[in-house]
C-alpha positions as CSV (number, residue, x, y, z in Angstrom):
1,M,58.3,96.3,109.3
2,A,57.5,92.2,109.7
3,T,56.2,90.6,112.8
4,S,56.9,87.2,112.4
5,E,60.1,84.9,111.2
6,N,58.0,83.6,108.2
7,T,57.1,87.0,107.0
8,R,60.4,88.7,107.6
9,P,62.5,89.9,104.2
10,N,65.5,88.4,102.9
11,M,67.7,91.0,102.5
12,I,71.0,91.1,99.9
13,F,73.7,93.8,100.7
14,I,75.9,94.5,97.7
15,L,78.9,96.4,99.0
16,C,81.5,97.6,96.5
17,D,84.9,99.1,97.2
18,D,86.0,102.6,95.7
19,M,82.9,103.6,93.7
20,G,81.9,107.2,93.1
21,A,78.3,108.2,93.6
22,W,78.9,109.6,90.0
23,A,80.0,106.3,88.2
24,M,76.3,104.9,87.6
25,G,74.1,105.5,84.5
26,C,71.1,106.2,86.7
27,A,73.0,109.0,88.5
28,G,73.4,111.0,85.1
29,N,76.8,109.2,83.8
30,S,76.5,109.0,80.1
31,D,79.9,107.3,80.0
32,I,79.2,104.3,81.9
33,R,77.3,101.1,81.3
34,T,75.4,99.9,84.5
35,P,72.4,98.4,83.2
36,N,71.5,96.3,86.1
37,L,72.0,99.1,89.0
38,D,70.0,101.5,86.6
39,R,67.0,98.8,87.0
40,L,67.4,98.3,90.6
41,A,67.3,102.2,91.0
42,A,64.4,102.2,88.7
43,E,62.4,99.3,90.6
44,G,63.3,101.1,93.9
45,I,65.0,104.5,95.8
46,R,68.2,105.9,95.0
47,F,69.6,108.0,97.6
48,S,71.5,111.1,96.1
49,N,72.7,112.3,99.4
50,F,74.0,109.5,100.9
51,F,77.5,109.9,102.7
52,C,80.1,107.1,104.4
53,T,81.0,108.2,107.8
54,S,84.6,107.9,106.9
55,P,86.2,108.6,103.3
56,V,88.3,105.0,103.4
57,C,87.1,101.5,103.3
58,S,87.4,99.8,106.8
59,P,86.5,102.6,109.0
60,A,83.3,103.0,106.9
61,R,82.7,99.4,106.7
62,A,82.9,99.0,110.4
63,S,80.2,102.0,111.0
64,L,77.9,100.3,108.7
65,F,78.1,96.9,110.5
66,T,78.1,98.4,114.0
67,G,76.3,101.9,113.8
68,R,79.2,103.7,115.5
69,I,81.3,106.2,114.1
70,P,85.1,105.8,114.0
71,S,85.7,107.4,117.4
72,Q,83.2,104.9,118.9
73,H,84.4,101.6,117.0
74,G,88.1,102.5,117.0
75,V,88.7,101.5,113.0
76,H,90.2,104.9,111.9
77,D,92.3,103.8,108.7
78,W,92.3,100.9,106.4
79,I,93.5,97.8,107.9
80,C,97.0,96.7,106.8
81,E,97.7,94.3,109.5
82,G,95.8,91.7,111.6
83,S,93.8,89.8,108.9
84,M,95.9,86.6,108.7
85,G,98.2,84.8,110.7
86,D,98.7,83.8,114.5
87,K,98.3,87.6,115.3
88,A,95.2,88.2,113.7
89,I,92.9,90.8,115.3
90,Q,89.2,90.9,115.5
91,Y,88.9,94.9,115.3
92,L,85.2,94.4,116.1
93,Q,85.2,92.3,118.9
94,G,82.7,93.3,121.7
95,Q,80.9,95.4,119.6
96,P,77.2,94.5,118.3
97,T,76.4,94.3,114.7
98,Y,73.2,94.0,112.9
99,T,74.3,90.8,111.5
100,E,74.6,89.4,114.8
101,M,71.1,90.6,115.7
102,L,69.9,89.0,112.6
103,A,71.2,85.7,113.4
104,D,70.2,85.8,116.8
105,H,66.3,86.2,115.4
106,G,66.3,83.4,112.9
107,Y,68.1,84.8,110.0
108,V,70.9,82.6,108.0
109,C,73.6,85.1,107.7
110,A,76.3,84.8,104.7
111,I,79.2,86.9,103.5
112,S,81.2,86.5,100.2
113,G,83.7,89.2,99.4
114,K,85.6,91.7,101.2
115,W,85.6,91.5,104.9
116,H,88.6,93.6,105.6
117,L,87.9,93.8,109.6
118,G,90.6,91.6,110.7
119,D,90.8,87.8,111.2
120,S,89.6,86.8,107.9
121,I,89.9,83.1,108.9
122,N,87.3,82.9,111.4
123,P,83.7,83.3,110.8
124,Q,82.4,86.0,113.0
125,K,79.7,88.4,113.7
126,G,76.5,86.2,113.1
127,F,78.0,84.9,109.5
128,S,77.6,80.9,109.1
129,H,78.6,81.2,105.7
130,W,82.1,82.8,105.2
131,Y,84.0,83.3,101.8
132,V,85.9,86.4,102.3
133,H,89.3,88.1,100.8
134,Q,92.0,87.1,103.1
135,F,93.0,91.0,103.0
136,G,91.1,93.2,101.5
137,G,92.3,93.9,97.8
138,G,95.1,93.1,95.2
139,S,94.9,91.3,92.0
140,Y,91.6,90.3,90.4
141,Y,93.0,86.9,89.3
142,N,94.7,84.4,91.6
143,A,92.9,86.2,94.4
144,P,93.7,85.0,97.8
145,M,90.6,83.9,99.7
146,I,89.2,81.9,102.5
147,R,86.8,79.1,101.3
148,D,86.0,76.5,104.1
149,G,88.0,78.1,106.9
150,Q,91.0,77.2,104.8
151,P,93.3,80.1,102.6
152,V,93.1,79.2,98.9
153,N,94.4,81.3,95.7
154,E,91.3,81.8,93.4
155,P,92.4,81.6,89.7
156,G,89.4,83.2,88.4
157,Y,88.0,86.6,87.9
158,V,87.2,87.4,91.7
159,T,84.1,89.6,91.0
160,D,83.0,86.1,89.1
161,L,83.8,83.9,92.0
162,I,82.3,86.3,95.0
163,T,78.9,86.1,92.8
164,D,79.5,82.2,92.1
165,D,79.7,81.8,95.6
166,A,77.0,84.0,96.6
167,I,74.8,82.4,93.9
168,D,75.9,78.7,95.2
169,F,74.6,80.1,98.9
170,L,71.3,81.6,97.6
171,A,70.5,78.3,95.6
172,K,70.5,76.4,99.2
173,Q,67.9,78.6,100.6
174,S,64.2,78.1,101.3
175,A,61.2,80.1,101.9
176,E,61.1,78.7,105.5
177,Q,63.8,80.8,107.0
178,P,64.9,84.3,106.2
179,F,68.2,85.0,105.0
180,Y,70.7,87.7,104.9
181,L,73.5,88.0,102.3
182,S,76.4,90.2,102.1
183,V,78.1,90.2,98.6
184,H,81.1,92.5,99.1
185,Y,83.0,93.3,95.8
186,T,86.7,94.2,95.9
187,A,85.6,96.3,92.4
188,P,86.1,98.9,91.4
189,H,89.4,99.1,93.7
190,T,92.8,99.2,92.0
191,P,94.6,97.5,90.4
192,W,92.8,98.4,86.9
193,I,95.4,97.9,84.2
194,N,95.9,94.1,82.9
195,N,93.2,92.8,85.6
196,H,89.8,92.9,84.0
197,P,87.8,91.2,80.9
198,Q,89.6,92.5,78.1
199,H,86.4,93.0,76.2
200,L,85.0,95.2,78.7
201,V,88.2,97.0,78.7
202,D,88.2,97.2,75.1
203,S,84.8,98.7,75.2
204,Y,85.4,101.5,76.8
205,A,88.6,102.5,74.3
206,G,86.7,105.3,72.4
207,S,85.5,107.0,75.6
208,T,85.8,110.7,76.3
209,F,85.3,110.0,80.1
210,E,83.5,113.5,80.4
211,S,82.3,112.3,84.2
212,C,86.0,112.3,85.3
213,P,87.3,116.0,84.6
214,Q,91.0,116.0,84.8
215,E,91.5,119.2,86.7
216,P,95.1,120.3,87.8
217,L,96.9,118.3,90.3
218,H,95.9,119.0,93.8
219,P,98.3,120.5,95.8
220,W,98.0,118.1,98.8
221,H,97.7,115.2,96.4
222,I,100.0,111.9,97.4
223,K,100.7,110.2,93.9
224,T,101.0,106.5,95.3
225,E,100.1,105.4,91.6
226,P,101.2,106.5,88.1
227,Y,97.6,107.3,87.0
228,W,98.5,110.3,85.8
229,D,100.9,109.3,83.1
230,D,97.9,107.1,81.4
231,R,94.7,108.7,82.2
232,N,92.9,106.6,79.5
233,T,94.1,103.1,80.3
234,N,93.1,103.5,84.0
235,L,89.9,105.2,83.5
236,Q,89.2,101.9,81.0
237,G,89.8,99.6,83.7
238,Y,87.9,101.3,86.4
239,F,84.9,101.6,84.2
240,A,85.3,97.8,83.2
241,A,85.4,96.7,86.8
242,I,82.3,98.4,87.3
243,T,80.4,97.2,84.4
244,A,82.1,93.6,85.1
245,M,80.4,94.0,88.8
246,D,77.2,95.3,87.1
247,E,76.8,92.1,85.1
248,N,77.4,90.1,88.2
249,I,74.7,91.8,90.2
250,G,72.4,91.0,87.1
251,R,73.3,87.2,87.7
252,I,72.1,87.7,91.6
253,I,69.0,89.1,90.5
254,N,68.2,86.7,87.8
255,Q,69.0,83.8,90.5
256,I,66.4,85.5,93.3
257,E,64.0,85.6,90.4
258,R,64.2,81.9,89.3
259,M,63.9,81.3,93.0
260,D,60.6,83.2,93.1
261,M,61.7,85.3,95.7
262,R,62.2,88.7,94.5
263,E,58.9,90.0,96.1
264,N,60.2,89.1,99.6
265,T,63.9,90.2,99.0
266,M,65.1,93.4,99.5
267,I,68.2,94.5,97.5
268,C,70.7,97.2,98.5
269,F,73.4,98.3,96.5
270,M,76.2,100.8,98.1
271,S,80.0,101.7,98.2
272,D,82.1,102.0,101.2
273,N,83.2,105.4,100.4
274,G,83.4,107.6,97.4
275,Y,86.4,108.3,94.8
276,N,88.1,110.9,92.8
277,C,89.2,109.8,89.3
278,G,90.7,113.0,88.6
279,H,88.1,115.2,90.7
280,H,89.8,118.0,92.2
281,G,92.9,117.1,90.9
282,I,92.9,113.7,92.9
283,W,93.0,110.1,92.1
284,G,92.0,108.5,95.4
285,K,89.6,108.8,98.0
286,G,89.9,110.6,101.5
287,N,93.6,109.5,101.7
288,G,94.3,110.4,98.3
289,T,95.5,113.6,99.6
290,Y,97.6,114.7,102.9
291,P,96.0,116.2,105.0
292,Q,93.1,113.7,104.0
293,N,90.2,115.4,102.0
294,M,86.2,115.6,102.5
295,Y,85.3,116.3,99.2
296,D,81.7,115.3,98.1
297,S,83.2,113.1,95.6
298,S,85.2,111.3,98.3
299,V,82.4,111.3,101.0
300,K,79.4,110.7,99.0
301,V,78.2,107.3,98.0
302,P,75.8,105.5,95.5
303,A,72.7,103.9,97.5
304,I,70.1,102.2,96.1
305,F,67.3,100.2,98.0
306,S,64.9,98.1,96.0
307,H,62.2,95.6,97.2
308,P,59.2,95.4,94.6
309,G,56.0,95.6,96.5
310,S,57.5,97.2,99.5
311,I,59.7,99.9,98.3
312,P,58.3,102.4,95.8
313,Q,60.0,102.5,92.5
314,G,61.5,105.3,90.4
315,I,62.4,107.7,93.7
316,V,65.6,109.5,94.0
317,N,65.6,110.8,97.4
318,D,67.7,113.9,98.1
319,E,67.5,114.0,102.1
320,L,70.8,113.6,103.9
321,V,71.4,110.0,105.1
322,S,74.6,108.5,106.5
323,G,76.1,105.2,107.0
324,Y,75.4,105.5,110.8
325,D,71.8,105.4,109.6
326,F,72.1,102.1,108.2
327,M,72.0,99.4,110.6
328,P,69.0,101.0,112.9
329,T,67.2,101.0,109.2
330,L,68.0,97.2,108.5
331,L,66.9,96.1,111.8
332,E,63.6,98.2,111.6
333,Y,62.8,96.8,108.0
334,A,63.4,93.1,109.5
335,G,60.8,94.0,111.9
336,L,63.4,93.6,114.8
337,P,63.7,95.6,118.1
338,P,66.0,98.7,117.9
339,H,69.7,98.0,118.7
340,G,69.3,99.5,122.3
341,D,72.3,101.4,122.2
342,N,71.7,105.2,123.1
343,K,75.1,106.3,122.2
344,L,74.6,105.5,118.5
345,P,73.9,108.5,116.5
346,G,72.1,107.1,113.6
347,L,68.3,107.3,112.6
348,S,66.3,104.8,110.7
349,F,65.4,105.9,107.6
350,L,62.7,103.4,106.9
351,P,59.9,106.1,106.4
352,Y,61.9,107.0,103.5
353,L,62.1,103.3,102.0
354,L,58.3,103.0,102.5
355,G,57.6,106.6,100.8
356,E,56.1,107.8,104.3
357,D,56.1,111.3,105.8
358,K,59.8,112.3,105.8
359,A,59.6,114.1,109.1
360,E,60.1,110.9,111.1
361,H,63.7,111.2,109.9
362,K,65.3,114.2,109.5
363,H,69.1,115.3,109.3
364,V,69.5,118.8,109.1
365,V,73.3,117.8,109.1
366,I,75.6,115.2,108.6
367,F,78.9,114.4,110.2
368,D,82.0,112.8,108.9
369,E,85.6,111.9,110.1
370,Y,88.9,110.8,109.0
371,G,91.3,110.5,112.0
372,P,91.6,114.1,113.1
373,V,89.9,115.6,110.1
374,R,86.1,116.2,110.7
375,M,83.3,117.6,108.7
376,I,79.9,119.0,109.1
377,R,77.7,119.1,106.2
378,S,74.1,120.5,105.3
379,K,72.6,120.8,102.0
380,E,73.6,124.2,101.7
381,W,76.8,124.6,103.5
382,K,80.0,122.3,104.2
383,Y,82.7,123.0,107.0
384,V,85.8,120.9,107.4
385,H,87.8,121.3,110.5
386,R,91.4,119.7,110.8
387,Y,92.8,119.3,114.4
388,P,94.8,120.9,115.8
389,Y,95.6,123.6,113.7
390,G,93.8,123.4,110.3
391,P,93.8,124.1,107.6
392,H,90.0,124.3,107.5
393,E,87.6,124.6,104.8
394,L,83.9,126.2,104.2
395,Y,81.9,125.9,101.1
396,C,78.6,127.4,99.8
397,L,77.2,124.4,98.2
398,L,74.3,126.3,96.6
399,D,76.7,128.5,94.7
400,D,79.7,126.3,94.7
401,P,78.5,122.6,94.3
402,D,81.9,121.7,93.0
403,E,83.8,123.0,96.1
404,K,86.1,125.4,94.2
405,H,86.2,128.2,96.5
406,N,86.8,128.1,100.2
407,L,85.3,131.0,101.8
408,I,87.0,130.1,105.5
409,D,88.8,133.9,105.5
410,E,86.0,135.7,104.2
411,P,84.5,137.9,107.0
412,E,80.9,138.1,105.9
413,H,80.8,134.4,106.7
414,L,82.2,134.5,110.0
415,E,78.6,133.9,111.9
416,R,78.3,130.9,110.0
417,L,81.5,129.6,110.3
418,E,81.2,130.0,114.0
419,E,78.0,128.2,113.9
420,M,79.1,125.2,112.3
421,R,82.3,124.8,114.1
422,A,80.4,124.8,117.3
423,G,77.9,122.4,116.0
424,L,80.6,120.2,114.9
425,E,82.1,120.1,118.2
426,D,78.9,119.9,120.3
427,W,77.9,116.6,118.2
428,F,81.4,114.5,118.4
429,L,81.4,115.7,122.1
430,Q,78.1,113.9,122.4
431,Y,79.1,110.4,120.9
432,V,83.1,109.9,120.7
433,D,84.8,108.0,123.3
434,P,87.3,109.5,124.6
435,A,90.0,106.9,124.5
436,I,89.7,106.0,120.8
437,D,88.9,109.8,119.9
438,G,89.9,110.2,116.1
439,V,91.3,113.9,117.1
440,R,93.9,112.0,119.3
441,Q,95.0,109.8,116.6
442,Q,97.9,110.2,114.5
443,V,95.9,109.0,111.1
444,Y,98.1,109.6,108.0
445,G,96.2,107.6,105.4
446,S,98.8,104.7,105.2
447,G,96.8,101.9,107.0
448,Q,96.0,100.9,110.6
449,S,98.0,97.9,112.1
450,N,96.7,97.8,115.4
451,L,93.9,98.4,117.9
452,V,93.9,101.8,119.2
453,G,93.3,102.9,122.9
454,P,93.5,100.9,125.9
455,A,92.8,97.6,124.1
456,G,96.0,98.6,121.6
457,K,98.2,98.6,125.1
458,G,100.2,101.9,123.7
459,K,101.5,100.3,120.5
460,V,102.0,102.5,117.4
461,A,98.5,101.6,115.3
462,Y,99.2,103.8,112.2
463,Y,101.8,103.8,109.5
464,D,103.3,107.0,108.4
465,L,103.6,108.4,104.9
């Protein structure tokens, strides 16, 4: 997009944790208050069919940074060990990221918030400013963070603290050198009760939460938290966490405007994965069930890109886009050379951002994986395959957008089933690294504790249920 360092756009990537694509006012949710996200959507493009590469945090985040799918980067579940101490693991070591490429081309790169890809102490991947959560989540007060290379416990509300640090970084920037800033909130991840500003929690006391249908308990649901016992209190906390984050996003926008940098700064907002708050009878994401699920509410994420003067405003784009497209898009947006790895599956969707011919980026289908569970999805159909023996699922999304009726055993859909199964197997065969292929991983959704494949030296890498 740009041709020189002086004209390259600044970029702010706001990434939240466990937010459903349904949880924004601009997405049609009348229960929730997200005025700043709604403003970003009005001043840019909102993607209504943006999918994570895996419906759990660490694998999805690794894919955003590397452009690789989990069966290429080897992070197949949320990371539960290797973040702190003398046995810290850099899970992305040796894998190029777009932040390293930005830094190599003159960007100042900063991160404030959740890292959750191992070794939280040491700055890495091109980041020169490093204020991160020691682990990946937990209490919103007295949160364990890394500040100036040292572990500290921050007594304030962590959503505010992440924003404070981001604003402090922004205030030190000038127009002479482009910057990239990752603002990675832990919100709206659990815990929800007694963890958010009370006035915001109370403001949702009268809500009917119609956007969160409480369906019968899913037969595969894993009840790890007592959400069903106190539905409204938990929903108040979840919604309050999002509104508190939205208020802080407004602070970031205001800071950029005070610095007179808004027209040279692209702001992107996204979640790492989707979330169910009773949808499908689940509280959770892909690992809210066992075997893991691939419902749209788990794999579809909110995605907004705003840059006045460069990105058209007020657009809702319904083309299929994936987290593996994110890296090539940011690099092209910054005017940088492509990543050069012909084994990466993603395509730049810059034409969408610029309002140009959609034919330059066209996914007919997109793919998703969570260990041995894989998905292929078009606009009209979805097929979920669970290695080695199932159960499998087939949905006609035109007739059944809520994925209520599994057509896997219907004879009239056999040809469609075989076509989608073949497409899924062919695509993954093209891209997976056989040494870390997800179909060979014993992923339960309970956490990853080590590297996999030869790098893991045969150690058990996943926790059982």
